[in-house]
N, C-alpha and C positions, 0 to 999 in steps of 0.2 A: 145718477150717471146713466149710461146706456148699455144695451145688450150689444155685444161685439161678436162677429162671426170669424172663426178660423176655418178656412176651407181649403180644398185642394184634392188632388187625386189620392187614391189609397197609398199608404206607405211613405208619405212625404214628411212625417214627423208631427202631425197635428196633435195626436194624443199625448205625445211626449211634451210638446210645448204647453198643452193644456195642463198637464200635471205640474210643470214648472210654475206656471202662473198660479195654480192652486197652492203650491208650497209657499208662494209669496203672499198668500192671504186673499187672493181674488176668488170670488165665487165662480164655479165652472159648471157646465152642463155637458154631459157626455153624449156622443152621437147615438142615434137609435138603431141604425142598421146593424151594427155589430151585436147589439143586445138581441135583436130579433133573430139573427143568424145563430147566435149561441143558444138561445132558447129552443130553436128548431132542431139543432143538432143534439141537444140534450134530450129531446123528445123522440129522437130517432127519425126525424124528418130530413128532407133535403135542406141544403143551406138556405134556399130562398123559395118562396112560392112563385107563381107566375109574375112577370114584370109589373103588371098593373096592380095586382094585389100587394106586392112588396112595396111599391112606391106609395100606395095609399096607406099602408100600415105605418110606414116611416112618417109620412105627413101627419097622420093622426097622433102618433106619439110625440112628434116634434111640436105640434100645436099644444098638446097637454103640458109638455115641459115648459114651453114659453109662458103659458097661462099660470103655471105653478110658481114661477119666479116672483119673488117679492121685490118691490123697489129697493134698490141698494144705493148706498152712498159712494159706491165705487163701480168699476166696470164689472160686468158679468160676461164671461167668455163662453161661447158655445162652440163645441166641436161639431162643425157643420151646422145643422139647424134647418128650420123649415123652408128656407129659401132653396137649399140644395134639394130638399124633397120636392118642392114645386118644380124644379128643373127636371127631376125624374118623371113626375106626372106629365109635364109639358111634352117631354120627348115621346111619351107613349100615346097621349091623347091631348092635343092642344087645348089649353085652358082659354076660354073666351077672354078677350082683353079686359072687359069690365070686371069680370070675376077675379082675374089676376090682380088688377089694380086694387080691388077691395081687399084681397088677402094681404098684399104688400103694405097697404095702409093700416090694416087692422093689427098686423104683427111687425112693427117697424124694428129695424136694427140700426146701429150707428152707421152713418154713411160710409165710413172707412171699413172696408172688408179686407181681411188679411188672407191672402192665398199663398199656400206653401207649394212651390214648384216641385216637379218630380226630381228626386235625388237618388240616383241609382245606387250610390254608395251605401245608403241606409235602407233601401227597399228590401223587404223580406215578406214572404207569405207566412201565414199562420192559420189557425183553425177557422177564423172568420174571414180572412183575406185570401181569396183564391185568384184574383185578377193577375194578369201578366203585367210586367213593367210597361209594355206598349199600351195596354188598356188603361193603366194609371195615367200615362201621358195624355191619352185621349180624354179622360175624365177631367183632368186639369184644364185642358184647352177649352172644353165645353163649359166648365164652370166659370172660367175667366170671361168668356163671351156672355154667359147667362147673367152674371152679376152686373156687368156693364149695361146690358140690355134692360135690366131692372132698375137702373139709375144709381147704382152704388159705385163708389170710388174704390177701385181694386188696387191694393198695395201688395206687391210681391215681397214675401219674407225671404231674405237671403239664406242660402245654404251655408249655414255657420253653426257652431256649437249652440246648443239649446239656450244657454244663458244669454248669448248674444241675440238670438232670435227673440227672446222675451224682451230684452232691452229695446230692440228695434220696434216691436209692437207698441210697447208702452211709450216710447219716444214719439212715435207718430200720433198716438192718441193724445199725449200731452200737448203737442203742437197744434192739434186740431180742436182740442177742447171738447166739451159735452155736445 
């Protein structure tokens, strides 16, 4: 099967959806940004290094996580993933088109990407999430544009209970095949 991306702005329910898919037996890969922030806070540092360093740290970890995945007989779900990290890098310092194409080809994901829209009713800040809801909306809009520009089919996951969200994702994948 293929690697599948769950993306969207902060606080949209990606991690909860990922946990639900994991409880259903699907392999999952957690996002890197939260781990980096948690490690920095535990070390007494600021949440994030400078934007460029942060983006490159996330990209490096996401590539490592991608490479570490073994071929599976089922879908492997990524909470964000290296294409989100490429968007961060691109926003800071544009990646030459040929280099971007090489990275997108080297680390492919399923053509169907699932984006979770901003959902104010569930949005909350925590130790690793300090963005405002307005910033979460802006991230969502940027990611939706970015994935389309990278040639992915962006499927919006409806704001419904998590079990319905999981059924939606699995239904789209079943209809699309490998």
